[in-house]
Each structure stands twice: as C-alpha cells, then as structure tokens.
MARDRENTOR-611476 format. One record per atom (N, C-alpha, C, O): residue number from 1; chain; atom name; x negated, y negated, z. Coordinates in steps of 0.1 Angstrom, whole numbers. Example, Ala and Ser with C-alpha at 12.3 -4.5 7.8 and 13.67 -1.06 7.14 Angstrom:
REM MARDRENTOR-611476
n_chain_atom_u_v_w
1_A_N_-132_57_78
1_A_CA_-123_45_78
1_A_C_-132_33_78
1_A_O_-142_33_85
2_A_N_-128_22_71
2_A_CA_-137_11_71
2_A_C_-129_0_79
2_A_O_-134_-11_80
This chain:
REM MARDRENTOR-611476
n_chain_atom_u_v_w
1_A_N_387_436_273
1_A_CA_387_437_259
1_A_C_392_450_254
1_A_O_388_461_260
2_A_N_400_451_244
2_A_CA_405_464_239
2_A_C_393_473_234
2_A_O_383_468_229
3_A_N_395_486_236
3_A_CA_385_496_233
3_A_C_381_495_218
3_A_O_369_496_215
4_A_N_390_493_209
4_A_CA_387_493_195
4_A_C_379_481_191
4_A_O_371_482_182
5_A_N_380_470_198
5_A_CA_372_458_195
5_A_C_358_461_200
5_A_O_348_457_194
6_A_N_357_467_212
6_A_CA_343_470_217
6_A_C_336_479_208
6_A_O_324_477_205
7_A_N_343_489_203
7_A_CA_337_498_193
7_A_C_333_491_181
7_A_O_322_494_175
8_A_N_341_482_176
8_A_CA_338_475_164
8_A_C_326_466_166
8_A_O_317_465_157
9_A_N_324_460_178
9_A_CA_313_452_181
9_A_C_300_460_181
9_A_O_290_456_176
10_A_N_301_472_187
10_A_CA_290_481_187
10_A_C_286_486_173
10_A_O_274_487_170
11_A_N_296_489_165
11_A_CA_293_492_151
11_A_C_286_481_143
11_A_O_277_483_136
12_A_N_291_469_146
12_A_CA_285_457_139
12_A_C_271_455_144
12_A_O_262_453_135
13_A_N_268_456_157
13_A_CA_254_455_162
13_A_C_245_466_155
13_A_O_234_463_151
14_A_N_250_478_154
14_A_CA_242_488_148
14_A_C_239_485_133
14_A_O_228_487_129
15_A_N_250_481_126
15_A_CA_248_477_112
15_A_C_237_466_110
15_A_O_229_467_101
16_A_N_238_456_119
16_A_CA_228_445_118
16_A_C_214_451_121
16_A_O_205_447_114
17_A_N_213_460_130
17_A_CA_200_466_133
17_A_C_195_473_121
17_A_O_183_472_118
18_A_N_204_481_115
18_A_CA_200_489_103
18_A_C_195_480_92
18_A_O_185_482_85
19_A_N_203_469_89
19_A_CA_199_460_79
19_A_C_186_453_81
19_A_O_178_452_72
20_A_N_184_449_94
20_A_CA_171_443_97
20_A_C_159_453_95
20_A_O_149_449_90
21_A_N_161_465_99
21_A_CA_151_475_97
21_A_C_148_477_82
21_A_O_137_479_78
22_A_N_159_478_74
22_A_CA_157_479_60
22_A_C_150_468_54
22_A_O_141_470_45
23_A_N_152_456_58
23_A_CA_146_444_53
23_A_C_131_444_57
23_A_O_122_440_49
24_A_N_128_449_69
24_A_CA_114_449_74
24_A_C_106_459_65
24_A_O_94_456_62
25_A_N_111_470_61
25_A_CA_104_480_53
25_A_C_107_479_38
25_A_O_105_489_31
26_A_N_113_468_34
26_A_CA_117_467_20
26_A_C_105_468_11
26_A_O_94_464_14
27_A_N_107_473_-1
27_A_CA_96_475_-11
27_A_C_91_461_-15
27_A_O_97_451_-12
28_A_N_81_461_-23
28_A_CA_75_448_-28
28_A_C_82_443_-41
28_A_O_75_438_-50
29_A_N_95_445_-42
29_A_CA_102_440_-53
29_A_C_109_427_-50
29_A_O_113_425_-39
30_A_N_111_419_-60
30_A_CA_118_407_-59
30_A_C_128_406_-70
30_A_O_127_412_-80
31_A_N_138_397_-68
31_A_CA_149_395_-78
31_A_C_144_385_-88
31_A_O_137_375_-84
32_A_N_146_387_-101
32_A_CA_142_378_-111
32_A_C_154_375_-120
32_A_O_161_384_-124
33_A_N_157_362_-122
33_A_CA_168_358_-130
33_A_C_163_354_-144
33_A_O_153_346_-145
34_A_N_169_360_-154
34_A_CA_164_357_-168
34_A_C_176_352_-176
34_A_O_188_356_-174
35_A_N_174_342_-185
35_A_CA_184_338_-194
35_A_C_181_344_-208
35_A_O_170_341_-214
36_A_N_189_354_-212
36_A_CA_187_361_-224
36_A_C_199_360_-234
36_A_O_210_359_-229
37_A_N_196_360_-246
37_A_CA_206_360_-256
37_A_C_216_371_-253
37_A_O_212_383_-252
38_A_N_229_368_-253
38_A_CA_239_377_-249
38_A_C_240_390_-258
38_A_O_241_401_-254
39_A_N_238_387_-271
39_A_CA_239_398_-281
39_A_C_227_408_-280
39_A_O_228_420_-280
40_A_N_215_402_-278
40_A_CA_203_410_-276
40_A_C_204_419_-263
40_A_O_201_430_-264
41_A_N_209_413_-253
41_A_CA_211_420_-240
41_A_C_221_431_-242
41_A_O_219_442_-237
42_A_N_232_428_-249
42_A_CA_242_439_-251
42_A_C_237_450_-259
42_A_O_239_462_-255
43_A_N_229_447_-269
43_A_CA_223_458_-277
43_A_C_213_466_-270
43_A_O_212_478_-270
44_A_N_205_459_-262
44_A_CA_194_466_-254
44_A_C_200_474_-243
44_A_O_195_485_-240
45_A_N_211_469_-237
45_A_CA_217_477_-226
45_A_C_222_490_-232
45_A_O_221_500_-226
46_A_N_228_490_-244
46_A_CA_233_502_-250
46_A_C_221_511_-253
46_A_O_222_524_-251
47_A_N_210_506_-258
47_A_CA_198_513_-261
47_A_C_193_520_-248
47_A_O_190_532_-249
48_A_N_192_513_-237
48_A_CA_188_519_-225
48_A_C_197_530_-220
48_A_O_193_540_-215
49_A_N_210_527_-220
49_A_CA_220_537_-215
49_A_C_219_550_-223
49_A_O_221_560_-217
50_A_N_218_549_-236
50_A_CA_217_561_-244
50_A_C_205_569_-242
50_A_O_204_581_-245
51_A_N_194_563_-236
51_A_CA_182_570_-234
51_A_C_180_572_-219
51_A_O_169_578_-215
52_A_N_189_568_-210
52_A_CA_188_570_-196
52_A_C_177_561_-190
52_A_O_171_565_-180
53_A_N_176_550_-195
53_A_CA_166_540_-190
53_A_C_172_529_-182
53_A_O_184_527_-183
54_A_N_164_523_-173
54_A_CA_169_512_-165
54_A_C_163_499_-170
54_A_O_150_498_-172
55_A_N_171_490_-173
55_A_CA_166_477_-180
55_A_C_155_471_-171
55_A_O_145_467_-177
56_A_N_157_469_-158
56_A_CA_148_462_-150
56_A_C_134_469_-151
56_A_O_124_463_-151
57_A_N_134_482_-151
57_A_CA_122_490_-151
57_A_C_115_488_-165
57_A_O_103_487_-166
58_A_N_123_486_-176
58_A_CA_117_484_-189
58_A_C_110_470_-189
58_A_O_99_469_-195
59_A_N_116_460_-183
59_A_CA_110_447_-182
59_A_C_98_448_-174
59_A_O_87_442_-178
60_A_N_98_455_-163
60_A_CA_86_456_-155
60_A_C_75_463_-162
60_A_O_63_459_-161
61_A_N_78_474_-170
61_A_CA_68_481_-178
61_A_C_62_472_-188
61_A_O_50_472_-191
62_A_N_71_464_-195
62_A_CA_66_455_-205
62_A_C_56_445_-199
62_A_O_46_442_-205
63_A_N_60_439_-188
63_A_CA_51_429_-182
63_A_C_38_435_-178
63_A_O_27_429_-180
64_A_N_38_447_-172
64_A_CA_26_454_-168
64_A_C_17_457_-180
64_A_O_5_455_-180
65_A_N_23_461_-191
65_A_CA_15_464_-204
65_A_C_9_452_-209
65_A_O_-2_452_-214
66_A_N_16_441_-209
66_A_CA_11_428_-214
66_A_C_-1_423_-206
66_A_O_-11_419_-211
67_A_N_0_425_-193
67_A_CA_-12_422_-184
67_A_C_-24_431_-187
67_A_O_-35_426_-187
68_A_N_-21_443_-189
68_A_CA_-32_452_-192
68_A_C_-39_448_-205
68_A_O_-52_449_-206
69_A_N_-32_444_-215
69_A_CA_-37_440_-228
69_A_C_-46_428_-227
69_A_O_-56_426_-234
70_A_N_-43_419_-217
70_A_CA_-50_406_-216
70_A_C_-63_407_-207
70_A_O_-69_397_-205
71_A_N_-65_419_-201
71_A_CA_-77_420_-192
71_A_C_-90_419_-200
71_A_O_-101_420_-194
C-alpha cells in the first residue's frame, strides 16, 4: 500500500478515536428543534447580536427561570 494511504488511514483512525472520546465526555446538552415565527426570530437574533448574547443560552435561561417560578 502506498505510504500516503497508510498515513491517511492512521489519521482517520486517530480522528475516529478523538471523536469517540469527545462523545464520551460530552456535556449534558441536547439539541432542541423549535418552530418559531421567522420575523420574531430575525428580530431576536439582531437583539442578541447587538448585546453579545447567544440565542440558545437565552432560551435555556428562560426555561430555567420558568421552572424556578413554578416551584
């Protein structure tokens, strides 16, 4: 087998190893799909960008605050 193919296989094996390790120690976050009014999302995205906020973190904070209110 040509040397560059062997090297590529070794790189591939290493990348798979790294990905598996990352998945093993992944944080406790999951992906959430939402259907949101396009115009509302567009406006909120601009709002977050202008304040240096991350939309997903804002949703997470909102959900956490709602749960605290209901205790």
